[in-house]
C-alpha positions as CSV (number, residue, x, y, z in Angstrom):
1,M,-2.4,12.6,98.2
2,S,-2.5,13.5,94.7
3,E,-5.5,13.2,92.6
4,T,-5.4,12.8,88.9
5,T,-8.4,13.4,86.8
6,E,-8.8,11.9,83.4
7,T,-10.8,13.6,80.8
8,T,-12.2,11.6,78.0
9,E,-13.4,13.3,74.8
10,T,-16.2,11.8,73.1
11,T,-17.1,12.6,69.6
12,V,-20.7,12.5,68.8
13,T,-21.5,11.5,65.3
14,K,-24.8,11.8,63.8
15,P,-26.3,8.6,62.8
16,R,-26.5,8.3,59.0
17,S,-30.0,8.4,57.7
18,A,-31.3,5.4,55.7
19,G,-31.6,7.7,52.7
20,S,-27.9,8.6,52.6
21,V,-26.8,5.0,53.0
22,W,-29.1,4.0,50.1
23,R,-27.7,6.8,47.9
24,E,-24.1,5.8,48.6
25,R,-24.9,2.2,47.7
26,L,-26.8,3.3,44.5
27,V,-23.8,5.4,43.4
28,A,-21.4,2.5,44.0
29,L,-23.7,0.2,42.1
30,V,-23.9,2.6,39.1
31,I,-20.1,3.0,39.0
32,A,-19.7,-0.8,39.1
33,V,-22.2,-1.2,36.3
34,V,-20.5,1.5,34.1
35,V,-17.0,-0.1,34.7
36,L,-18.3,-3.6,34.0
37,G,-20.0,-2.3,30.8
38,A,-16.8,-0.6,29.6
39,V,-14.8,-3.8,30.2
40,M,-17.3,-5.9,28.4
41,A,-17.5,-3.5,25.4
42,G,-13.7,-3.4,25.3
43,A,-13.6,-7.2,25.2
44,Y,-16.3,-7.5,22.6
45,Y,-14.8,-4.9,20.3
46,H,-11.2,-5.7,21.0
47,D,-10.3,-6.8,17.5
48,E,-12.0,-3.8,15.8
49,I,-10.4,-1.4,18.2
50,S,-6.9,-2.9,17.8
51,V,-7.2,-3.0,14.0
52,N,-8.4,0.6,14.0
53,L,-5.5,1.7,16.2
54,H,-2.9,-0.3,14.2
55,L,-4.0,1.2,10.9
56,Q,-4.8,4.6,12.3
57,G,-8.2,4.1,10.7
58,W,-9.3,7.7,11.3
59,D,-6.8,8.7,8.5
60,R,-8.3,7.1,5.3
61,A,-6.9,9.8,3.1
62,S,-3.3,8.5,3.4
63,P,-3.9,5.0,1.9
64,E,-6.0,6.6,-0.9
65,K,-3.2,9.0,-1.7
66,L,-0.6,6.1,-1.7
67,V,-2.7,4.1,-4.1
68,R,-3.5,7.0,-6.4
69,D,0.3,7.9,-6.6
70,F,1.2,4.2,-7.1
71,V,-1.4,3.9,-10.0
72,R,0.0,6.9,-11.8
73,Q,3.7,5.9,-11.4
74,A,3.1,2.2,-12.1
75,H,1.2,2.9,-15.3
76,D,4.2,5.0,-16.5
77,G,6.5,2.1,-15.6
78,D,8.3,4.3,-13.0
79,P,10.5,2.1,-10.9
80,G,9.8,4.5,-8.0
81,A,6.4,3.0,-7.7
82,A,8.1,0.0,-6.1
83,N,8.6,2.1,-3.0
84,A,4.8,1.9,-2.4
85,L,5.1,-1.9,-2.2
86,D,5.7,-3.8,1.1
87,G,8.7,-5.7,-0.3
88,Q,7.8,-8.8,1.6
89,R,4.1,-9.5,0.9
90,A,4.1,-7.6,-2.4
91,K,7.4,-7.6,-4.3
92,P,8.1,-5.5,-7.4
93,V,8.7,-7.3,-10.7
94,T,10.9,-5.3,-13.1
95,K,12.1,-5.8,-16.6
96,G,14.6,-3.5,-18.3
97,G,14.5,-1.1,-15.2
98,K,10.7,-0.6,-15.5
99,L,8.1,-1.9,-13.0
100,T,6.1,-4.5,-14.9
101,G,4.2,-6.3,-12.2
102,I,3.8,-7.4,-8.6
103,A,4.5,-10.7,-7.0
104,H,2.2,-11.2,-4.1
105,E,0.1,-13.7,-2.2
106,G,-3.2,-13.9,-4.0
107,E,-6.5,-15.5,-3.0
108,R,-5.3,-18.8,-4.4
109,G,-1.7,-18.7,-3.3
110,S,1.4,-17.0,-4.8
111,A,0.5,-14.9,-7.8
112,Q,2.1,-12.5,-10.2
113,A,0.1,-9.7,-11.7
114,S,1.2,-7.5,-14.5
115,I,0.8,-3.7,-14.2
116,A,-1.3,-3.7,-17.3
117,Q,-3.7,-6.2,-15.7
118,F,-4.6,-4.1,-12.7
119,V,-3.7,-0.6,-13.8
120,P,-5.5,-0.3,-17.2
121,T,-5.2,3.5,-17.1
122,P,-3.4,6.1,-15.0
123,D,-6.7,8.0,-14.4
124,V,-8.7,7.2,-11.3
125,K,-12.3,8.2,-11.2
126,Q,-13.0,7.4,-7.6
127,V,-11.6,5.6,-4.6
128,R,-13.4,4.0,-1.7
129,T,-11.5,2.9,1.4
130,R,-12.6,0.6,4.2
131,I,-11.0,-1.5,6.9
132,R,-10.8,-5.2,6.3
133,P,-10.9,-6.4,9.9
134,I,-9.9,-10.0,9.4
135,S,-7.0,-9.2,7.1
136,R,-6.1,-6.2,9.3
137,V,-5.5,-4.0,6.3
138,F,-7.2,-1.1,4.4
139,G,-9.1,-2.2,1.4
140,V,-8.8,0.6,-1.2
141,A,-11.2,0.0,-4.1
142,V,-10.2,2.0,-7.2
143,E,-12.6,2.8,-10.1
144,Y,-10.7,3.8,-13.2
145,T,-12.0,6.2,-15.8
146,D,-12.6,3.3,-18.1
147,G,-15.1,1.8,-15.6
148,H,-12.8,-1.1,-14.3
149,W,-12.5,-1.7,-10.6
150,V,-9.5,-3.1,-8.6
151,E,-8.9,-3.4,-4.9
152,F,-5.6,-2.8,-3.2
153,A,-4.7,-4.0,0.3
154,V,-2.7,-1.4,2.2
155,D,-1.1,-2.0,5.6
156,R,0.7,0.3,8.1
157,T,4.2,-1.2,8.4
158,P,7.2,0.1,10.4
159,A,8.2,1.8,7.1
160,G,4.8,3.5,6.8
161,L,1.8,2.7,4.6
162,K,2.6,0.0,2.0
163,I,0.6,-1.9,-0.6
164,V,0.6,-5.6,0.4
165,N,-1.8,-7.1,-2.1
166,V,-3.8,-6.4,-5.1
167,S,-7.0,-8.2,-6.2
168,D,-6.6,-11.0,-8.7
169,V,-9.8,-9.9,-10.4
170,V,-10.4,-6.7,-12.4
171,G,-14.2,-6.0,-12.7
172,D,-16.5,-3.7,-14.6
173,H,-18.3,-3.0,-11.3
174,Q,-17.2,-2.6,-7.7
175,L,-15.9,-5.9,-6.5
176,P,-17.8,-7.5,-3.6
177,E,-16.3,-6.8,-0.2
178,R,-13.8,-9.4,0.8
179,D,-11.6,-9.9,3.7
């Protein structure tokens, strides 16, 4: 007769203490709250985040440089200034090979503005740039050395930064923020 013996291994686990179970649940709850907060913040600030990423809003020097260069070239009638325009939303108006104006969508519909109207002098005193979140463009407010203010709308297009609009109004003080 043969006898077989079976051995059974039993693993003894320490029972978890109530404190460790409570800590695990607390950590899971904190992680869930942080994730939920991040999702809610992302949903709430979605438009601002997407506009900032689209425009690369951290680089405000580039639209300022574009507008400063455009002002200088446009005042001189340089046809090369037309390269700063979008071409669809802001189209160059030329006469005799010189840039004389911009055709664009103004606040009251299609508009055409002469260079002399919004570039009274080639000298810029200061520039202030902000993001216009509803229009999804940079608003570049220019103060000329003669004290006049004009705002240009600059967008990041597949061809790079381009001027897409110019304010219909030239003021003797900074224009109110618009979108």
